[in-house]
N, C-alpha and C positions, 0 to 999 in steps of 0.2 A: 730225174728231170724228164718227165714224160710229156710235157707240152710239145707241140709240134715245132720243129726247128727249121729255120731257113738261113743259109749262109749267103750273104750278099756282098762279099768283099770284091767281087768283080764289077760292082756298080749297084747303086741303090735303086729300089723300085718298091711300090706298094706291095706288101706281102698279102697272101690270101688270108681271108678272115679267120680261118682256123689256126693259123700260126700264132704261137704264143711267145717264141724266143727268136730273136733275129741277131745275127752277127753282121756288123757293118764296119767299114773302114773308119778310122778316127777322124777323117776329113768330112765324112758324111754325118747327117743328123740322126739322132735316135728316133725310133718310131713311137709316137704317142700311144699309150695303152698297151705296148708290148715290152717284154723284158729284153732290152737291147744291150748287146755286148759290144764293146769298143775294141776293134782290132788294132793292135799296135805291133809293128815289126821291131822287136826289141833286141834281137841278137844279130840282125843283118840290116843292111840299108835297103830302102825302097829305091827302085831304079831312078825315079824322078828326083830323088834326094841325094844321089851319089855325089854330085858336084858340091853340095853343101858340106857333106862329110869330108870330102877330099880337101876342100878349101878352108873349112873352119875347124875341123877336128881330125886331121890326118893321124894324130897320135893315138886315136881310139880305133883305128882300122887295123885289122890283122895283116901282117906282112910276111912274105916268105923269105927264104935265105938271100934272095936277090934284091930284097926291098920292094918287091911288087905286091900290090894288094891281093889278098886271097879272096876269090869270089865263089859264089855258089855255082857249080857247073850247070845246074838246071834252070837258073833264073838269071838272065843277062842283066848286068848292072847292079846285082845285089852283092855287096861286099860284106864279109864277115866282120863283126865288131870284135875287138880284142878284149876278151874277158879274163885274161891270164894273170892280171895283178890286181890287188885291192884298189890301187890308185885309178887304174883304167876302169874298173867296175864302178867306182864312185863317179867318175866322169860320165860314163854312159847313163847311169841312173839319174844323174842331175838333169840330163836332157830328156830322158823318157818320162821322168816325173812331171815335167812341164806338160807333156802330151796327156798323161793320165789325169792330171789336174783339170785340163781343158775338157776332157771327156766327162769328168764329174760335174763340172759347172754347166755343161750343156744337157745333162739329164740322162746319161747312160747309167745302167745299173751294175755293170761289170766290165772288167778289162781282160782281154785275151792277149798274152804275150807270145807272139809267133817266133818260130825258129829256135826254140829252146834246145833243139838237137843240133845246133850248128857245129858243135865239136866233131860230129861225125864227118864233116866236110872240111875240116881244118888241117888235114894231114898230120894229125897228132900234135898240133901246136896248141890246141885247147883240150881241156879235159871235162868230163861230166861234172866234177867238183867245181871247176871254174864257173860253169853255167848255172849250177844250182846256187852258188854263192851270189851271182848277179841276180838270179830270180828272187832270192830272199830279200835283197835290197829293193827290188822293183815292187814286190807284193806289198811291202809295208806302206807304200804311198796310197794305193787305192783303199786299203783297209782303213787307213787313217781318215779317209774321206767317205767312208761308209759304202764302198763298192766291193763286190766280190772279185776274185782273181782266178783266171782259168789257165790251166796247163794245156798247151797245144802240142799234141803228139809226144814224142820222146818216151815211148814205152820202156826203153832200156833203163830208165831211171827207177823203175819199180815204184816204190812208195815215197821216194825222196821228194818228189814235187809236193806232195801233201804233208809229209812228216817234217821235212826240213825247210822247204820254202814256204810252207803254210798256204798253198793254193787250195781253193775251195771246191773246184770241179774241173772236169776235163772235157776238151773237145778233141775227139779222136777221129782222125781221117783214116779211112781204109783199114780200120782195125780188124774187120772181118776178113778182108783180103789178105792181110798179113798175119792173122792168128794172134792178135794182140788184145782183143776186147776183154778177155778175162783179166789181163794185167790192170787195165784201167778200172774195171769193176771191182777188183780186189782192193785197189787203193782208195777209190772214191765211192764205193757202193753204187747206188743208182744216180749219183750226181755226175752223169756222163751224157754227152750228146755225141752221136756218131754220124759221120758222113761217108758214104760210099760214092763211087764215081762211075759214070756210064761207059767209060772206055775200058773198064774191067769187065770180066764176065758177070752177067746179071745174077748169077748164082750167089755171089758174095752178098748182095743186097737181100735176096730172098732168104738166105740162111740167117742173116742178121735179124731180119724181121721175125723169123721163127724162134730164134734163140733168145733175143733180148728186146724185141720190139714192144712187148707189153710193159717192160720195166723202164726203158729209156727211149728218148727220141732217136729215130733212125731215119735219115734223109738220103735220097739219091739225087745227085746233082751232076751237071755237065762239068767236065774238068776245068774249064775256064771260068766257071760260075758267072756267066754273062747275065745281064739283066733280063727280066721277062720281056718278051717281044723281040729279042734279038736272035739271029740265026744261031742254032745250036743249043738254045736254052732248054734245060730239062729240070724239072722239080717234081719229086715224088716222095711221099712219106707213107709209113705203114703204121 
């Protein structure tokens, strides 16, 4: 996937003309004439939707031994979804399938399921196998609607995302920074897009461009992925 890639999950804006692939939140519109990926937070809640999950589906939220909801320590208001049983995975998939169906109807070409690695923040309450099992359920719906499905991060899974969950490509954040790019490339070949961030040493981006910039799309973005024109915005590709 060597078309230029832009990640816009911090807010939609017109991409530069040379961009061929755009990632946007499921509540935003696809970009006409661009391969647009629909971002879905499928393993954790969005902050603005926390009340919905607590009020309507508290049984699908992961709880600790005290009955408190388990949250992502780095993202306020993002609660982990409970992937630990078949019944809960089916309940989560029913909700997420509605979102991916809407993405399909509105013209997106692919779905990205974020936070596949939520088990790493669960205090051993979830396992990689739990999340792969949910991913397998989730991928079936976009495939049935003619959309591709993307793995987001979770290099620890090796080839399980592709071989077991049947995902089609990967979006790899900071894979050069953390030495994970070869893992994604081994699993998906050149069907990978890479994002590095400006708050890391620039050497990660420069090295990525030299190592795989001719084979896959490599982009450098500001950490908050703010829209063009806002303070802190940075977008660069090689």
